N, C-alpha and C positions, 0 to 999 in steps of 0.2 A: 394753816398748817399748823396754831398751838394744839386747838382742838385736839385733830387724826392726833400730836407727841404724845394728849393726856391718854388721847387709849388705844395708843401701843404704849402706853407706862402699864395702862392699868391692868393691860391683854397681861402685859410682862411678867404686874405681880404676880394677879395671880394663878397663872403658870409655877410661877419659881415656888408661889407661902405658902402657894393650896394642897392642901389631896392631892393624893395620886391622878381621884378619879376626875378630878379637871385640868388636870396638865395638856398643855397643844400635846394636839400626839398631827403626825404630816403622813398620807398616805402620796404613793408613784401614781401619779394616774396618765399613761403616754405618755408624750412632751415633759408634763404636767409634773412642779409636785406640789401636795394642795397640803396647808398647812387649819390646822381647825383646833378647832378650846367651845368647847359646850363647859359653862357654867352661873350656878346663881344669880342673876344678876344685884343679890344685899352683894356679891362683891366688887365690887363696880361703886367709887367716892362718888356721892351726890354728887358733886360737881361736874364729876366726867359723865354720868348717867343725863341730869338735867342738855347738861350737853346735849344728845345723838335727842335724845326725846324718850326714853330707857331709861322703861318706873324701875324703882327699885320694889319687889317686893319676897317675898321669901315662896310663892312659890310660880314667877314667871321667872326663865329660863333662857342667856343669854347665845348665842353664839357667833363667833368669830373663825371668817373662811380666808386666807391669805393664797395664790397663784400663782405658782414661780417656772418661770421657767428651770426643766431640769437643766441643762445645759446649761447656760449663762443666767442660772436665779434671776432674773431680770422679771419688776412681774405685771403681772397679765390679767386686763382688761377685758376682763368676754359676758355675758351673765351671766346669771347665777340666782336660783329657782331653785324650791324643793318642799315639804313637803317631811313631817312630823310626825308617825305616830303611836296612842298610847297601847299599853296592853291589851283596854278595851278594845282595840281598831275605833277612836275615833281622831278623827285626820287636822291635824290642824297645818293649812298655811303658809311658808314663808313667807314672807316678802323682806330680803332683801336692801338696808340704802350700801351704802358705797360711798368707803370712805378714799381719803385721794391727800395724799402726802409728797413732797419734792422726791425722798424711795420710795415709797413703800400705798399699792391700792388696800386695801381693806373689802370683804365684807358683811358688817348688822343686821343679825335680825334675834326679836324677842319669841317668846311660847310659852304657854301654859305649862306649868306638872301639875301632878299634886305629891305626896308624901312617900317615898319606898316604891317609888312609879320609876319601871324603862322604858324610854322613846326607844322609837325606831327613826331615825335619823335618813334621809336622799333628798343630795346636793344634783338635782340636772346642773357642768360644769358646762356654756362651752353649748356649742352645741355635738358635743361627739364624749364627754366624760361624767359620770352617775359616782357618790364618792357615797357611799351606803356604811351607818356605823351606828351600834344601841348604845346607848346610856344611860345610868340611872343613879336617879335624883334624889333628892331629901330635902322635907321643910326643912329650916333651918330656923330658930328666932330671932 
């Protein structure tokens, strides 16, 4: 539980104190509210990154997904898969790690990017819904 809480706090910190590009976003898909946040892995504290096997690098991002029932806001445990495509059409498959704590379920994954690159994300949630969004990433020193 402590590990999940550390990750949740780190993501909350990123959403509140980083630029709007990295703020948490939400889409309602069918019966679910899907919260997602994509950000540079260096925003995570080294201890949190190590706990989850996340590589901290200026060219690696983290995607965090949380799926809630839109009526009850109860966390949903579903299969989450996806891919990210760069401007050259190169595809990276995303393998999500599920993090569960008493009141929350998160799905996290990592991806690579280069400077000033807009990535196209396609995330399959359960058997029914697809989350699509674009986000630009910059290398940070």
